[in-house]
RODO-2510 file (C-alpha; in nm, 4 decimals, decimal comma):
residues 118
     n   res          X          Y          Z
     1     x     4,3366    12,6401     0,3678
     2     x     4,5225    12,3104     0,4139
     3     x     4,5554    12,1805     0,7681
     4     x     4,9002    12,2258     0,9156
     5     x     5,0964    11,9015     0,9059
     6     x     5,1354    11,7593     1,2574
     7     x     5,4974    11,7268     1,3690
     8     x     5,4691    11,3493     1,4352
     9     x     5,3495    11,2968     1,0767
    10     x     5,6419    11,5001     0,9439
    11     x     5,8916    11,3081     1,1554
    12     x     5,7462    10,9706     1,0556
    13     x     5,7363    11,0651     0,6885
    14     x     6,1046    11,1635     0,6854
    15     x     6,1898    10,8549     0,8914
    16     x     6,0231    10,6320     0,6319
    17     x     6,2103    10,8065     0,3509
    18     x     6,5438    10,7726     0,5317
    19     x     6,4872    10,4097     0,6313
    20     x     6,3780    10,3216     0,2773
    21     x     6,6888    10,4754     0,1206
    22     x     6,9375    10,3524     0,3809
    23     x     6,8014     9,9996     0,4109
    24     x     6,7805     9,9541     0,0343
    25     x     7,1383    10,0790    -0,0033
    26     x     7,2609     9,8502     0,2730
    27     x     7,0790     9,5455     0,1389
    28     x     7,1947     9,6187    -0,2164
    29     x     7,5545     9,6212    -0,0978
    30     x     7,4901     9,3012     0,0979
    31     x     7,3332     9,1411    -0,2119
    32     x     7,6338     9,2312    -0,4287
    33     x     7,8753     9,0840    -0,1728
    34     x     7,6771     8,7595    -0,1302
    35     x     7,6172     8,6871    -0,5051
    36     x     7,4330     8,3677    -0,4095
    37     x     7,1119     8,5529    -0,3200
    38     x     6,8153     8,4902    -0,5418
    39     x     6,7232     8,7720    -0,7835
    40     x     6,3680     8,7581    -0,6477
    41     x     6,5019     8,8374    -0,3010
    42     x     6,6838     9,1421    -0,4389
    43     x     6,3689     9,2589    -0,6196
    44     x     6,1666     9,2249    -0,2989
    45     x     6,4264     9,4281    -0,1087
    46     x     6,4021     9,7046    -0,3698
    47     x     6,0205     9,7042    -0,3700
    48     x     6,0029     9,7159     0,0109
    49     x     6,2538    10,0015     0,0252
    50     x     6,0733    10,1913    -0,2483
    51     x     5,7423    10,1429    -0,0651
    52     x     5,8892    10,3110     0,2443
    53     x     6,0130    10,6077     0,0387
    54     x     5,6790    10,6407    -0,1431
    55     x     5,4849    10,6204     0,1842
    56     x     5,6992    10,8903     0,3407
    57     x     5,6937    11,1221     0,0411
    58     x     5,3188    11,1026    -0,0016
    59     x     5,2511    11,1416     0,3695
    60     x     5,4325    11,4753     0,3346
    61     x     5,1900    11,5536     0,0510
    62     x     4,8928    11,4729     0,2780
    63     x     4,7799    11,1645     0,0860
    64     x     4,5765    10,9462     0,3193
    65     x     4,6543    10,6226     0,1331
    66     x     5,0242    10,6787     0,2151
    67     x     4,9672    10,6343     0,5877
    68     x     4,7977    10,3017     0,5132
    69     x     5,0973    10,2028     0,2997
    70     x     5,3251    10,3030     0,5884
    71     x     5,1306    10,0817     0,8280
    72     x     5,1276     9,7931     0,5792
    73     x     5,5043     9,8330     0,5434
    74     x     5,5466     9,8087     0,9202
    75     x     5,3038     9,5140     0,9421
    76     x     5,5129     9,3379     0,6753
    77     x     5,8154     9,3825     0,8999
    78     x     5,6258     9,2360     1,1928
    79     x     5,5401     8,9353     0,9752
    80     x     5,8939     8,8764     0,8499
    81     x     6,0363     8,9202     1,1991
    82     x     5,8493     8,6060     1,3081
    83     x     6,1408     8,4066     1,1662
    84     x     6,3887     8,5814     1,3965
    85     x     6,4320     8,6406     1,7660
    86     x     6,1235     8,7229     1,9731
    87     x     6,2789     9,0626     2,0489
    88     x     6,2424     9,1598     1,6801
    89     x     5,8734     9,0720     1,6786
    90     x     5,8178     9,2744     1,9944
    91     x     6,0101     9,5794     1,8681
    92     x     5,8421     9,5779     1,5254
    93     x     5,5011     9,5282     1,6865
    94     x     5,5580     9,8198     1,9229
    95     x     5,6632    10,0397     1,6299
    96     x     5,3507     9,9348     1,4411
    97     x     5,1262    10,0323     1,7330
    98     x     5,3116    10,3608     1,7891
    99     x     5,3016    10,4552     1,4194
   100     x     4,9306    10,3707     1,3975
   101     x     4,8641    10,5909     1,6981
   102     x     5,0653    10,8811     1,5530
   103     x     4,9084    10,8537     1,2072
   104     x     4,5499    10,8336     1,3331
   105     x     4,5474    11,0646     1,6353
   106     x     4,2913    11,3480     1,6092
   107     x     4,5066    11,6102     1,4359
   108     x     4,6422    11,3718     1,1717
   109     x     4,3144    11,2980     0,9841
   110     x     4,2582    11,6714     0,9283
   111     x     4,5997    11,6934     0,7620
   112     x     4,5306    11,3925     0,5398
   113     x     4,1849    11,5204     0,4457
   114     x     4,3490    11,8408     0,3207
   115     x     4,5487    11,6369     0,0687
   116     x     4,2498    11,4792    -0,1048
   117     x     4,2140    11,7668    -0,3498
   118     x     4,5885    11,7845    -0,4153
***
C-alpha cells in the first residue's frame, strides 16, 4: 500500500505547479511587451517555469527525483537573486532551506519510496 502523501509535500507540489504556470505567464507577457529581450532569455524563462510544473506534478506522483528538481529549481533562484537586492537572496535562501526540510523530513521519504514502482 502506498504511503499517504504528507500534507507539506502536497502543498509544496501544488505551489510549484502554480508558481510555474503563473510566473511563466507573467514573464511571457513581459517578454511580448519588451520585444528587445533576447530569444534565449525567453527560452530560459519557459524552461524554468516548466521545470517548476514538472517538479510539482511528479512530487504528487511520489517520484523522488522530482523533489531534487524542486530543490535545484529553488537553488537556481538563490543563484540568480545574487544580482539583486540582498533581501532577495535571503528570502530565496530561506525558502530553499524550508523546502529542503519539508521534502526530507521523516514522513516524506516513505511517500517518495512508494512512487518508485509507479
